N, C-alpha and C positions, 0 to 999 in steps of 0.2 A: 454632563459627561460622566461615564462610569468610572468609579474610583479604580485606580490601578491595583490589582491584587495579584500581580505576577512578580515573582522575585527576580532580582538581577541575575542570579545564578541560572534560573530557568531560561531567561531571555538569552543569556550568553550561550547556553547549550543549544538552543534553537538555531541561533546564527551559526554555530559550529556545524550543525547538521546541514544547513544550507551550503556552507563552504565546501563540505566534503562530498555530499551526494549530487549537488547541482552539476559540477563538471562531469561526473559519471554519466548522468543522463544525457547531457548534450553530446558527449563523445559517442556513446552507443547509438543514440537516436539519429544523429546527423551524419555519422561516419560508420555505419554498421558493417560495411564490407571489410573494414580493417580490424575487426574485433580480435581476430587471431593474432595480430601483431602486438596489441597493447593490453588486452583485457586479462582479468585475473584467472579465468578458467576457459576451457575449450568451448567455443561457439562457432559452429561450422556455417550456419546459414544467416545471412543478413537480417532476415525477418525475425529470427530468434533474438538477435542482438537488439533490434528495435523494441521488441516486446519486453525484454529484460530492462532496457534503458528507459522505457516509458514510465516505470514506477519512480526512477530517480529523477527523470526529467520533470514529471508533474510535481513530485514532492519537493523538489528544489524551489519551485515557484510558490508552492503552497506553504511551506514552512517560512519562507520570507514574508508571506502575508500573515502567518500566525505570529511572527515576531513583533508585529505592529499592534496586536490585540492588547487589551487592558484587563480582560476578565479571565481569571484562571479556569472558571467553569467551562469556557469554550475551548480550552486547550487540553483538558484532561483526556478526552476520548482519543485525540490524535496522538498524544504521548503514550497512552496505553497501547494503542494499535502499533506504534513504533516498537514497543517492547515485545509485543507478540511476534511481529515479523522478524525482528532481530533474532529472537530465540529460534524461530522456525528455520531461517536461512542458515544459522550456525549448525543446526542439526543436519541440514542437507549437506553442508560442507564436510561434516564428520563422515558421512556416508561416501563422499566422493572426493576425498582429499587428493587422490591420485590424478584427478582431472584438473587440478589447479596447477598453474605455473607458479611454483611455490616461492620463487625469489624475485618476482617482479614487484616493482614499487606499488603498482595498483593492487596486487594481492595483499601485501602487508597493510596498505591503507584500507582496503575493504574489510579485512579481519578486524582492524582497530575500530572501524566505523560500526561494526556489529557487536563487538564486545562492549564498547562504551555504553550504549543504552541499557544493557543488562545491569550495569553497576550504577550508572548515573541517574536513571529515571526513579528508582526507589529512593535514592538520596534526595532528589529534587522534590518528590512528594513529601518526604519527611521535613525538609526545610520549609516548604510551603505551609504545612500544618503548624509548625512551630511559630512561624512568623505571622500567619493570618488566621490561625485556628481552623477547626474542622467545619464550622458552620458555613453554609452557602446560601446565596440568594436564590431560592428555588421558585420565585415568582415568575410569571410569564406564561406564554402559551404552551399547552401540552398537546401532544399528538393525539389526533382522533383515534378511537378504538380500531377503526378499520386499518389505519396506517400501522398501528402497533402490531396488529395481527399479521399484516403482510410482511413486516420486517422479521417477525419471529418465524413465519412460514418459510421465508427465504433462508433463514439461518438453519432451519431443519434440513433443507436441501443442500445448501452450500457447505455447511460444516462437515458432515460425513463425506461429501464429495471431495473436499480438499484432503481429508485424511486418506481416503481411498486412492486418490491420485498420487499422494506422497508414497504410500506403501507399494503400489503397483506401477511405479513410474516406468520401469523397463518395458512392461507389457503395453502400457498406454502409449508409449513413444511410437510403437508400431502402428497405432491407429491415428496418429497425428497427420494433419494435411500437408506437412512438409517434413523432411528429415530433421530430427531433433534429438539431442542427447538426454538420457534419463536425469542427469543433474539439473538441466534447465527445466524439465518437467517438474521436478521437486521445487525448484525456485519459483516457478509459476504457480504452483499449488498454494504457496503462501499468500499470494494475492487473492485467491479465491476465499481463503479463510478470513482474511482481514476485511476485504471489501464486500464480500457476500454475506458472511455470517456475523462478523463482529458488530455491525450496527445494532443488531438486536440486543446485545449486551450493553453497548455504549449508551443507548437511550435511557437506561435505568428506569426512572419513574415516569418516563415519557416526555420530559421537558424538552421542547424543541431546541433550545439553546445548546443542549448537550451534544447534539449531532449535526447542527446546521453547517458548520464549517467542514465537518468530515464528509458530508454529502456533497459539498462543493468539490472536494478532492476526488470523490468517487466518479462524479460526472466528468471531470477533466481527464481522469485516467481512462475512462471508457472511450472518450473521443480519441485519445492518443493511441489506444490499442486498435480501434477501428481504422484509423489512418494507416497504422502499420500494416494492417491486413490488406488495405486497398492499394496503397501506393508502391509497396515494395515489388520489385520486378521479378523476384524468384518464384518458381512454380508453386501453386497452391492447389491441392487436390480437394475440390469441393465435395467429392463423393466419398472421401475418407470418413470413418465414423465421427471424428471430431470436426470435420470440415464445415458443417452447418452449425454445430453446437457452439463453437467459439464465437462467431459474430453474433449469434442469438444471445449468448450470455452477456457480451459487452453491450449489446443494445438494451438488454434488461437493466443493467447497471445504470445506463444513461437515462432511460425512461423513468425508472424509479426515482433516481436522484433529482432529475429535472422536474418531475411532477411534484415531489416534496418541496423543492425550493420554490416552485411557482405557487403551490397551495398556501405556503406560509410566508410568501414574500412580504416584506415590510412588517413582519410580526416577530416578536421576540418573547 
């Protein structure tokens, strides 16, 4: 059995993340039509609520799984991605503060949930280093060159795309296959940055263990988004510029993640 190299503080933080974001996702994903009554900012369309909720819904289960791991190396990529998305969404909130329901309990909870990682994660990494040192067990299977090139190529596409969507959110909202607010476009662009571009950085030296769990999350999120596109009863304009691009992107996330997980199944 792998020695436990995860501090109590890190494990407590992960369970705190589960307790906060899990209910967010269940509420938005399972009761999207009522988002205007309870959510932190304006969401007009139930399909938008489901897509915003998908990240919380999937991450709630994923971080519960992370909390049961014993190897710090497998958690690092996920915690760093949480830091990135927290910073991304807080910047989006700064641009659109007028769209928030500023005194709702969920608004204050959401803000606290996204400020906390910016302070807590650097501290957790410092504690981890002091308690277990900086050395890591880097033995194990490394990604083949073809897979590493593919992940980098994806990042070259998805990274600039996420930034462009964030900057031009108002224009892009007019190309969306259903009516959507610019704030939700910017929120959504953070997912593209993290799940499309970030794996290229997270894999580091190519050690499969660094991104194995993260790719499990990407696959789950892709499925949740595809379900949201298919089962929601609100109109979807397949002929809009983003009408075919969205499902194609989610399918690519799923195919890439599933192919990696299958290729390196039972290998560490």
